[in-house]
C-alpha positions in Angstrom: 57.4 -36.2 83.1 59.9 -36.6 80.3 62.6 -39.1 81.1 65.8 -39.4 79.2 66.9 -42.9 80.0 69.3 -45.5 78.7 66.7 -48.1 77.6 66.8 -51.8 77.0 63.8 -53.3 75.1 62.8 -55.5 78.0 62.3 -52.3 80.1 59.2 -51.6 78.1 57.5 -54.1 80.3 58.0 -51.7 83.3 56.5 -48.8 81.4 53.5 -50.9 80.4 53.1 -52.0 84.0 53.0 -48.3 85.1 50.1 -47.6 82.8 48.1 -50.8 83.3 48.5 -51.6 87.0 49.2 -48.2 88.6 47.0 -46.2 86.2 49.9 -43.7 85.7 49.8 -42.0 82.3 53.2 -42.5 80.7 54.8 -42.1 77.3 58.4 -42.1 76.0 60.3 -41.3 72.9 62.7 -44.2 72.1 65.9 -43.2 70.3 67.8 -46.0 68.6 71.4 -44.9 68.8 74.6 -46.6 70.0 76.3 -43.3 70.3 74.7 -41.0 72.9 76.9 -38.1 71.8 75.1 -37.9 68.4 71.7 -37.3 70.0 70.4 -33.7 69.7 68.2 -31.8 72.1 65.4 -31.6 69.5 65.4 -35.4 69.2 64.1 -35.7 72.7 60.8 -33.8 71.8 60.5 -32.1 75.1 57.3 -30.1 75.4 57.3 -26.5 76.8 56.7 -26.1 80.5 57.3 -29.9 81.0 59.0 -31.2 84.0 62.3 -32.8 82.8 64.0 -35.5 84.8 67.2 -37.1 83.5 68.1 -40.5 84.9 71.3 -42.3 84.2 71.9 -45.6 86.1 75.5 -46.9 85.8 75.7 -46.3 82.0 78.2 -43.5 81.8 81.0 -46.1 82.4 80.6 -47.3 78.8 81.1 -43.9 77.2 84.5 -43.0 75.8 86.5 -40.2 77.4 89.3 -37.8 76.4 91.9 -40.6 76.5 90.3 -42.0 73.4 88.7 -39.1 71.7 89.8 -35.5 72.1 86.2 -34.2 72.2 85.2 -36.4 75.1 81.8 -38.1 74.5 81.2 -38.0 78.2 81.4 -34.2 78.2 79.3 -34.0 75.0 76.5 -36.0 76.7 76.7 -33.9 79.9 76.4 -30.8 77.8 73.4 -32.3 76.0 71.7 -33.0 79.3 72.6 -29.5 80.5 71.1 -28.1 77.3 67.8 -29.8 78.2 67.6 -27.6 81.3 66.4 -30.6 83.4 64.6 -30.0 86.7 66.9 -32.7 88.1 69.6 -35.1 86.8 69.8 -38.3 88.8 73.1 -40.0 88.3 74.4 -43.4 89.6 77.9 -44.4 88.9 80.3 -47.4 89.3 83.0 -46.0 91.6 86.2 -47.4 90.0 89.7 -46.2 89.4 90.5 -48.7 86.6 90.1 -46.4 83.6 93.9 -45.8 83.5 95.7 -46.3 80.2 98.5 -48.1 82.1 98.1 -51.8 82.5 99.6 -52.2 86.0 97.5 -49.4 87.5 94.4 -50.7 85.9 95.0 -54.3 86.9 95.6 -53.3 90.5 92.5 -51.2 90.8 90.3 -53.8 89.0 91.7 -56.5 91.3 90.6 -54.5 94.4 87.2 -53.7 92.9 86.2 -57.1 91.6 87.6 -58.8 94.7 85.1 -56.8 96.7 82.3 -57.8 94.4 83.1 -61.5 94.7 83.5 -61.2 98.4 80.0 -59.7 98.6 78.6 -62.7 96.6 80.5 -65.1 98.9 79.1 -63.5 102.0 75.4 -63.2 101.1 74.7 -65.9 98.5 75.3 -69.7 99.0 78.1 -71.0 96.8 75.9 -73.6 95.1 73.4 -71.1 94.0 73.0 -71.3 90.2 72.1 -67.6 89.8 75.3 -66.7 91.7 77.4 -68.8 89.5 75.9 -67.4 86.4 76.3 -63.8 87.6 80.0 -64.4 88.6 80.8 -66.1 85.3 78.8 -64.2 82.7 78.6 -60.7 84.2 81.3 -60.0 86.8 83.9 -62.3 85.2 83.4 -61.0 81.7 83.6 -57.4 82.9 86.8 -58.1 84.8 88.3 -59.8 81.7 87.4 -56.9 79.5 88.9 -54.3 81.8 92.1 -56.2 82.3 92.7 -57.8 78.9 91.4 -55.2 76.4 92.9 -51.9 75.3 91.7 -48.9 73.3 88.2 -49.2 71.8 87.9 -52.9 72.7 87.7 -51.9 76.4 84.0 -51.3 77.3 84.0 -50.5 81.0 85.7 -47.2 81.8 84.4 -46.2 85.2 85.6 -43.1 87.1 85.4 -42.3 90.8 82.6 -40.1 92.2 85.3 -37.4 92.9 86.2 -37.4 89.2 82.5 -37.2 88.2 82.1 -34.3 90.7 84.7 -32.3 88.8 83.4 -33.3 85.4 79.7 -32.5 86.1 80.6 -29.2 87.8 82.7 -28.3 84.8 79.7 -29.1 82.5 77.5 -26.6 84.4 75.8 -28.6 87.1 75.6 -28.2 90.9 74.6 -30.9 93.4 71.1 -31.0 94.9 71.6 -31.5 98.7 70.5 -34.7 100.3 67.6 -34.6 102.7 69.3 -35.1 106.0 66.2 -36.7 107.6 66.1 -39.3 104.9 69.8 -39.8 105.2 69.4 -40.5 108.9 66.7 -43.1 108.2 68.8 -44.7 105.5 71.8 -44.9 107.8 69.8 -46.7 110.4 68.3 -49.2 108.0 71.4 -49.9 106.0 73.7 -50.5 109.0 71.9 -53.7 109.5 73.1 -55.2 106.2 76.3 -53.5 104.9 78.6 -50.5 105.1 77.3 -47.2 103.8 78.6 -43.7 103.7 77.0 -40.4 102.7 79.6 -37.8 101.7 79.2 -34.3 100.2 75.7 -35.0 98.8 76.8 -38.3 97.4 75.1 -41.5 98.6 78.0 -43.9 98.5 77.7 -47.7 98.8 80.7 -49.5 100.1 81.9 -53.0 101.2 84.4 -53.3 104.0 85.7 -49.8 103.4 85.9 -49.9 99.6 83.4 -47.6 97.8 81.8 -49.5 94.9 79.1 -47.1 93.7 77.6 -43.7 94.2 74.4 -41.8 93.5 73.5 -38.1 93.6 71.2 -35.6 92.1 72.3 -32.6 90.0 70.6 -29.4 88.8 71.8 -26.8 86.3 74.0 -24.2 88.1 
């Protein structure tokens, strides 16, 4: 299986574990590039007749879009993935509406989103938990600050809603792979015990008190 993944160096430990402990043969081609849109299909070194799975976990939110560059890097990367002719493209996204260029709109949407994140932490993690304080301060807090206070290229997080990704991916030549309804039923039963979940139009959406925070789905070339 050839995986095109956004990698951090520490994730190499996971790959090593696959090989040593699970006896799963695994190899990957690491590409050191800050700009995904400069990667070419031939750089991935995909072998003929090889099963190709593309996995992107919450990383598209950092790519620039057409509000910054006319030739949207998001669309360029989607075309790259489409050009790989993957057997499936698994995508997970932050469902946010705070990519607007207008401050008031962005502030309002970011307030709703991050308030829900902090409410989750307050509900499920004790307030004196050191890990919680670190996550709220160093991760959630810094992300919120960047979204609200930074403009142009200085703004890193630029999430779109799952409905916007639906349009963008369809335009790039993908169609959704339908969810297995038996598995969906099992997930519903289990997840109702802990938090709110919805499954809509082949998207698996995770929500908190009615606000959708993230979504996952699988695409295949149309």
